[in-house]
N, C-alpha and C positions, 0 to 999 in steps of 0.2 A: 142504829144507823139512821142517817138523815135521809128523808125522802128527797131525791134529786129534783122532783117536780114541785116542791114547796115554794111558796112565795119568797121573793128576796126580802130580807129584813125580818122574816118570821122569827119569833123567839126560839132559840135553840139552847137547850140546857148544856152545861159543860160535859155531862156524861154522854150526850148524843152528838156533840160537835165533831165535825171531821177535822183531820189534820192536813196540812199542806203537804202534797206529794214531793215537793222540792226541799223545803226548809224544815218541815216537821212541826211548825207552829200550829197550835189549835186555832180554829177559825170560828169565832163567835159573832154572828150578826154583822159581819164586815161588808160594807158596800162594795169593796174591791174583790170579794170572793168570786172566783171563777171555777167552773166545772167543765170537764170534757168527758164525753162518753164514747164508747166504741163497742163493737161486737167482737168477741174473741172466743173461739171454741164453743160457738152457739150460746154464749152467755153475755149479758150486758156487763161491761166493766166501766168504772168511772174513776176519775182522779180529781181531787179538789186542790185549789191553789189559793193562797191568801191574797195574791194580786197578779196583775198581768206580767210583771217581771218574773215572778216565780213560774208562771205558766210557760213563758217563753224559754226559761232555763231548764225546764223539765226534760229529762233524757228518756222518759218512757219506761224506766225500770221502777214501777211502784210496788 
């Protein structure tokens, strides 16, 4: 699992890379990478996106 507080552009191995919650593409050191977080049932949840378009098209069912 990728640390959501890590620096942008930090080297991420393919084994640890997140996938886009909208299109399913693996995200490896992309400058367009977006992450949103929220609290649900007393736990932190997050969703990763390969770019702003995928983030805006996300329906919330990750």
